[in-house]
N, CA, C and O atoms as CSV, one atom per row, in Angstrom:
chain,resi,resn,atom,element,x,y,z
A,1,MET,N,N,46.473,134.694,107.850
A,1,MET,CA,C,47.460,135.660,108.150
A,1,MET,C,C,46.926,136.983,107.613
A,1,MET,O,O,46.271,136.923,106.573
A,2,ASP,N,N,47.115,138.142,108.172
A,2,ASP,CA,C,46.470,139.360,107.855
A,2,ASP,C,C,47.588,140.371,107.111
A,2,ASP,O,O,48.803,140.338,107.309
A,3,ASP,N,N,46.971,141.151,106.332
A,3,ASP,CA,C,47.703,142.157,105.345
A,3,ASP,C,C,49.158,142.723,106.056
A,3,ASP,O,O,50.154,143.121,105.453
A,4,LEU,N,N,49.010,142.653,107.125
A,4,LEU,CA,C,50.385,143.437,107.741
A,4,LEU,C,C,51.212,142.348,107.639
A,4,LEU,O,O,52.282,142.709,107.148
A,5,ASN,N,N,51.191,141.204,107.879
A,5,ASN,CA,C,52.257,140.188,107.527
A,5,ASN,C,C,52.775,139.999,106.054
A,5,ASN,O,O,53.717,139.250,105.796
A,6,LEU,N,N,52.145,140.677,105.173
A,6,LEU,CA,C,52.447,140.426,103.675
A,6,LEU,C,C,53.393,141.085,103.448
A,6,LEU,O,O,53.662,141.975,104.254
A,7,THR,N,N,54.180,140.904,102.356
A,7,THR,CA,C,54.970,141.729,101.749
A,7,THR,C,C,54.386,141.857,100.223
A,7,THR,O,O,54.145,140.953,99.422
A,8,LEU,N,N,54.241,143.253,100.085
A,8,LEU,CA,C,53.537,143.715,98.623
A,8,LEU,C,C,54.321,144.357,97.736
A,8,LEU,O,O,53.805,144.970,96.801
A,9,THR,N,N,55.564,144.310,97.893
A,9,THR,CA,C,56.736,144.373,96.755
A,9,THR,C,C,57.413,143.306,96.565
A,9,THR,O,O,57.555,142.361,97.340
A,10,SER,N,N,57.890,143.471,95.398
A,10,SER,CA,C,58.565,142.331,94.762
A,10,SER,C,C,59.528,142.915,93.712
A,10,SER,O,O,59.332,143.844,92.928
A,11,THR,N,N,60.700,142.085,93.902
A,11,THR,CA,C,61.783,142.753,92.642
A,11,THR,C,C,61.747,141.977,91.278
A,11,THR,O,O,62.619,141.112,91.193
A,12,ILE,N,N,61.191,142.065,90.553
A,12,ILE,CA,C,61.030,141.268,89.384
A,12,ILE,C,C,62.583,141.408,88.399
A,12,ILE,O,O,63.177,142.471,88.219
A,13,THR,N,N,62.961,140.213,87.920
A,13,THR,CA,C,64.252,140.414,87.153
A,13,THR,C,C,63.792,139.799,85.931
A,13,THR,O,O,63.119,138.769,85.969
A,14,CYS,N,N,64.132,140.401,84.783
A,14,CYS,CA,C,63.861,139.987,83.498
A,14,CYS,C,C,64.943,138.928,83.085
A,14,CYS,O,O,66.116,139.289,83.180
A,15,PRO,N,N,64.673,137.650,82.634
A,15,PRO,CA,C,65.178,136.814,82.093
A,15,PRO,C,C,66.003,136.894,81.125
A,15,PRO,O,O,67.036,136.229,81.050
A,16,GLU,N,N,65.540,137.887,80.128
A,16,GLU,CA,C,66.297,138.306,78.836
A,16,GLU,C,C,67.500,138.970,79.080
A,16,GLU,O,O,68.596,138.558,78.699
A,17,CYS,N,N,67.263,140.217,79.849
A,17,CYS,CA,C,68.302,141.105,79.934
A,17,CYS,C,C,68.788,141.461,81.424
A,17,CYS,O,O,69.698,142.247,81.688
A,18,GLY,N,N,68.028,140.750,82.338
A,18,GLY,CA,C,68.560,140.902,83.637
A,18,GLY,C,C,68.194,142.485,84.185
A,18,GLY,O,O,68.862,142.863,85.148
A,19,HIS,N,N,67.484,143.147,83.800
A,19,HIS,CA,C,67.111,143.987,84.582
A,19,HIS,C,C,66.114,143.829,85.659
A,19,HIS,O,O,65.101,143.200,85.354
A,20,SER,N,N,66.208,144.256,86.792
A,20,SER,CA,C,65.449,144.229,87.976
A,20,SER,C,C,64.713,145.682,87.925
A,20,SER,O,O,65.021,146.732,87.361
A,21,ALA,N,N,63.370,145.221,88.928
A,21,ALA,CA,C,62.656,146.577,89.102
A,21,ALA,C,C,62.030,146.150,90.192
A,21,ALA,O,O,61.919,144.927,90.269
A,22,ASP,N,N,61.446,146.981,91.330
A,22,ASP,CA,C,60.859,146.762,92.411
A,22,ASP,C,C,59.305,147.253,92.139
A,22,ASP,O,O,58.923,148.405,91.932
A,23,GLU,N,N,58.556,146.093,92.199
A,23,GLU,CA,C,56.908,146.443,91.622
A,23,GLU,C,C,56.130,146.117,92.911
A,23,GLU,O,O,56.500,145.201,93.645
A,24,ALA,N,N,55.004,146.908,93.191
A,24,ALA,CA,C,54.054,146.551,94.110
A,24,ALA,C,C,52.961,145.547,93.314
A,24,ALA,O,O,52.364,145.607,92.239
A,25,MET,N,N,53.016,144.736,94.261
A,25,MET,CA,C,51.972,143.567,93.712
A,25,MET,C,C,50.504,143.638,94.190
A,25,MET,O,O,50.257,143.622,95.396
A,26,PRO,N,N,49.562,143.713,93.296
A,26,PRO,CA,C,48.226,143.673,93.401
A,26,PRO,C,C,47.729,142.629,94.615
A,26,PRO,O,O,48.258,141.518,94.655
A,27,THR,N,N,46.658,143.009,95.654
A,27,THR,CA,C,46.604,142.162,96.241
A,27,THR,C,C,45.169,141.135,96.157
A,27,THR,O,O,44.806,140.131,96.770
A,28,ASP,N,N,44.612,141.943,95.100
A,28,ASP,CA,C,43.008,141.288,94.477
A,28,ASP,C,C,43.076,140.437,93.200
A,28,ASP,O,O,42.131,139.714,92.884
A,29,ALA,N,N,44.071,140.517,92.551
A,29,ALA,CA,C,44.335,139.831,91.323
A,29,ALA,C,C,45.642,139.313,91.072
A,29,ALA,O,O,46.552,139.686,91.812
A,30,CYS,N,N,45.888,138.473,90.099
A,30,CYS,CA,C,47.010,137.914,89.515
A,30,CYS,C,C,47.458,138.994,88.115
A,30,CYS,O,O,46.765,139.620,87.313
A,31,GLN,N,N,48.712,138.870,88.264
A,31,GLN,CA,C,49.217,139.885,87.009
A,31,GLN,C,C,50.041,138.610,86.328
A,31,GLN,O,O,50.986,137.948,86.758
A,32,TRP,N,N,49.212,138.535,84.956
A,32,TRP,CA,C,49.736,137.408,83.959
A,32,TRP,C,C,50.413,138.210,83.004
A,32,TRP,O,O,50.304,137.617,81.931
A,33,PHE,N,N,50.915,139.028,82.885
A,33,PHE,CA,C,51.917,139.688,82.053
A,33,PHE,C,C,52.676,140.734,82.715
A,33,PHE,O,O,52.198,141.221,83.740
A,34,TYR,N,N,53.962,141.212,82.208
A,34,TYR,CA,C,54.859,142.147,82.933
A,34,TYR,C,C,55.630,142.620,81.673
A,34,TYR,O,O,56.009,141.739,80.901
A,35,GLU,N,N,55.915,143.974,81.366
A,35,GLU,CA,C,56.618,144.259,80.141
A,35,GLU,C,C,57.920,144.902,81.045
A,35,GLU,O,O,57.893,145.770,81.917
A,36,CYS,N,N,58.957,144.202,80.540
A,36,CYS,CA,C,60.414,144.824,81.244
A,36,CYS,C,C,60.365,146.229,80.839
A,36,CYS,O,O,59.892,146.475,79.730
A,37,LYS,N,N,60.773,147.163,81.556
A,37,LYS,CA,C,61.353,148.520,81.603
A,37,LYS,C,C,62.267,148.724,80.717
A,37,LYS,O,O,62.283,149.694,79.960
A,38,SER,N,N,63.214,147.696,80.752
A,38,SER,CA,C,64.213,147.930,80.130
A,38,SER,C,C,64.678,147.513,78.438
A,38,SER,O,O,65.295,148.170,77.600
A,39,CYS,N,N,64.104,146.192,78.390
A,39,CYS,CA,C,64.392,145.617,77.160
A,39,CYS,C,C,62.585,145.549,76.259
A,39,CYS,O,O,62.457,145.553,75.035
A,40,GLY,N,N,61.770,145.510,76.957
A,40,GLY,CA,C,60.341,145.507,76.359
A,40,GLY,C,C,59.714,143.938,76.369
A,40,GLY,O,O,58.584,143.588,76.027
A,41,THR,N,N,60.743,143.176,76.838
A,41,THR,CA,C,60.130,141.526,76.905
A,41,THR,C,C,59.080,141.676,77.622
A,41,THR,O,O,59.093,142.379,78.633
A,42,VAL,N,N,57.778,140.890,77.105
A,42,VAL,CA,C,56.659,140.883,77.852
A,42,VAL,C,C,56.884,139.365,78.667
A,42,VAL,O,O,56.814,138.350,77.973
A,43,LEU,N,N,57.118,139.251,79.949
A,43,LEU,CA,C,57.135,138.110,80.721
A,43,LEU,C,C,55.846,137.701,80.876
A,43,LEU,O,O,54.954,138.539,80.737
A,44,LYS,N,N,55.502,136.254,81.212
A,44,LYS,CA,C,54.138,135.690,81.333
A,44,LYS,C,C,54.856,134.662,82.514
A,44,LYS,O,O,56.064,134.455,82.632
A,45,PRO,N,N,53.736,134.074,83.361
A,45,PRO,CA,C,54.182,133.027,84.368
A,45,PRO,C,C,54.936,131.898,83.757
A,45,PRO,O,O,54.746,131.614,82.574
A,46,LYS,N,N,55.804,131.222,84.513
A,46,LYS,CA,C,56.398,129.827,84.055
A,46,LYS,C,C,55.254,128.942,84.133
A,46,LYS,O,O,54.333,129.243,84.893
A,47,PRO,N,N,55.192,127.645,83.280
A,47,PRO,CA,C,54.423,126.464,83.762
A,47,PRO,C,C,54.332,126.128,85.369
A,47,PRO,O,O,55.326,125.724,85.973
A,48,GLY,N,N,53.211,126.302,85.937
A,48,GLY,CA,C,52.951,125.909,87.297
A,48,GLY,C,C,52.960,126.875,88.189
A,48,GLY,O,O,52.678,126.645,89.365
A,49,ASP,N,N,53.283,128.077,87.750
A,49,ASP,CA,C,53.310,129.205,88.568
A,49,ASP,C,C,51.880,130.317,88.111
A,49,ASP,O,O,51.541,130.575,86.956
A,50,CYS,N,N,51.382,130.709,89.076
A,50,CYS,CA,C,50.095,131.551,88.746
A,50,CYS,C,C,50.269,133.014,88.486
A,50,CYS,O,O,49.286,133.716,88.247
A,51,CYS,N,N,51.399,133.468,88.521
A,51,CYS,CA,C,51.531,134.764,87.889
A,51,CYS,C,C,53.178,135.090,87.753
A,51,CYS,O,O,53.949,134.196,88.102
A,52,VAL,N,N,53.605,136.085,87.360
A,52,VAL,CA,C,54.959,136.882,87.032
A,52,VAL,C,C,55.759,136.847,88.322
A,52,VAL,O,O,56.903,136.445,88.529
A,53,TYR,N,N,54.763,137.429,89.215
A,53,TYR,CA,C,55.551,137.207,90.602
A,53,TYR,C,C,56.047,136.560,91.249
A,53,TYR,O,O,56.916,136.874,92.063
A,54,CYS,N,N,55.460,135.142,90.968
A,54,CYS,CA,C,55.993,133.866,91.349
A,54,CYS,C,C,56.946,133.254,90.482
A,54,CYS,O,O,57.784,132.508,90.987
A,55,SER,N,N,56.945,133.476,89.144
A,55,SER,CA,C,57.914,133.165,88.390
A,55,SER,C,C,59.175,134.100,88.491
A,55,SER,O,O,60.243,133.496,88.591
A,56,TYR,N,N,59.224,135.353,88.484
A,56,TYR,CA,C,60.509,136.135,88.364
A,56,TYR,C,C,60.603,137.343,89.454
A,56,TYR,O,O,61.267,138.365,89.275
A,57,GLY,N,N,59.827,137.055,90.613
A,57,GLY,CA,C,59.869,138.048,91.589
A,57,GLY,C,C,60.565,137.402,92.512
A,57,GLY,O,O,60.610,136.173,92.574
A,58,THR,N,N,61.192,138.225,93.338
A,58,THR,CA,C,61.681,137.816,94.869
A,58,THR,C,C,60.951,137.617,95.923
A,58,THR,O,O,61.506,137.551,97.019
A,59,VAL,N,N,59.592,137.486,95.809
A,59,VAL,CA,C,58.391,137.472,96.745
A,59,VAL,C,C,57.444,136.901,96.232
A,59,VAL,O,O,57.023,137.456,95.217
A,60,PRO,N,N,56.785,135.732,96.630
A,60,PRO,CA,C,55.536,135.145,95.781
A,60,PRO,C,C,54.002,136.467,95.822
A,60,PRO,O,O,53.851,137.489,96.491
A,61,CYS,N,N,53.314,135.945,95.009
A,61,CYS,CA,C,52.353,137.197,95.375
A,61,CYS,C,C,51.612,137.115,96.653
A,61,CYS,O,O,52.007,136.284,97.470
A,62,PRO,N,N,50.452,137.961,96.983
A,62,PRO,CA,C,50.001,137.833,98.444
A,62,PRO,C,C,49.145,136.462,98.656
A,62,PRO,O,O,49.230,135.859,99.726
A,63,PRO,N,N,48.399,136.039,97.701
A,63,PRO,CA,C,47.475,135.093,98.149
A,63,PRO,C,C,48.519,133.580,98.304
A,63,PRO,O,O,48.079,132.706,99.052
A,64,ILE,N,N,49.773,133.345,97.640
A,64,ILE,CA,C,50.524,132.551,97.760
A,64,ILE,C,C,51.188,132.656,99.246
A,64,ILE,O,O,51.420,131.645,99.908
A,65,GLN,N,N,51.496,134.079,99.744
A,65,GLN,CA,C,52.153,133.955,100.741
A,65,GLN,C,C,51.116,133.673,101.809
A,65,GLN,O,O,51.546,133.154,102.839
A,66,GLU,N,N,49.940,133.907,101.738
A,66,GLU,CA,C,48.601,133.559,102.857
A,66,GLU,C,C,48.455,132.060,102.907
A,66,GLU,O,O,47.710,131.500,103.710
A,67,GLY,N,N,49.278,131.364,101.917
A,67,GLY,CA,C,48.732,129.990,101.672
A,67,GLY,C,C,47.633,129.281,101.092
A,67,GLY,O,O,47.295,128.107,101.236
A,68,ASN,N,N,46.984,130.489,100.201
A,68,ASN,CA,C,45.764,129.933,99.279
A,68,ASN,C,C,46.512,129.761,97.884
A,68,ASN,O,O,47.695,130.017,97.661
A,69,SER,N,N,45.694,129.341,97.120
A,69,SER,CA,C,45.873,129.139,95.680
A,69,SER,C,C,45.457,130.777,94.918
A,69,SER,O,O,44.600,131.612,95.208
A,70,CYS,N,N,46.170,130.741,94.193
A,70,CYS,CA,C,46.104,132.009,93.442
A,70,CYS,C,C,45.271,132.151,91.927
A,70,CYS,O,O,45.531,131.362,91.018
A,71,CYS,N,N,44.511,132.959,91.805
A,71,CYS,CA,C,43.511,132.889,90.824
A,71,CYS,C,C,42.522,131.759,90.449
A,71,CYS,O,O,41.781,131.674,89.470
A,72,GLY,N,N,42.727,130.822,91.601
A,72,GLY,CA,C,42.188,129.590,91.085
A,72,GLY,C,C,40.622,129.498,91.927
A,72,GLY,O,O,39.868,128.547,91.724
């Protein structure tokens, strides 16, 4: 799959306060931490997920979208 078919923006929703924000996902790295812009909670990936986008976002990270393992 090429980059033209990837979704590079995901909406992250904080499980603590419910705040949602559209964020651009990196295509060359995993994002292990994300600080909620509303309550300041630092989100980390859930067990079994590779990054915060796969755990809390509306779209999985680009490597997962491509069918690859992420950061592995």
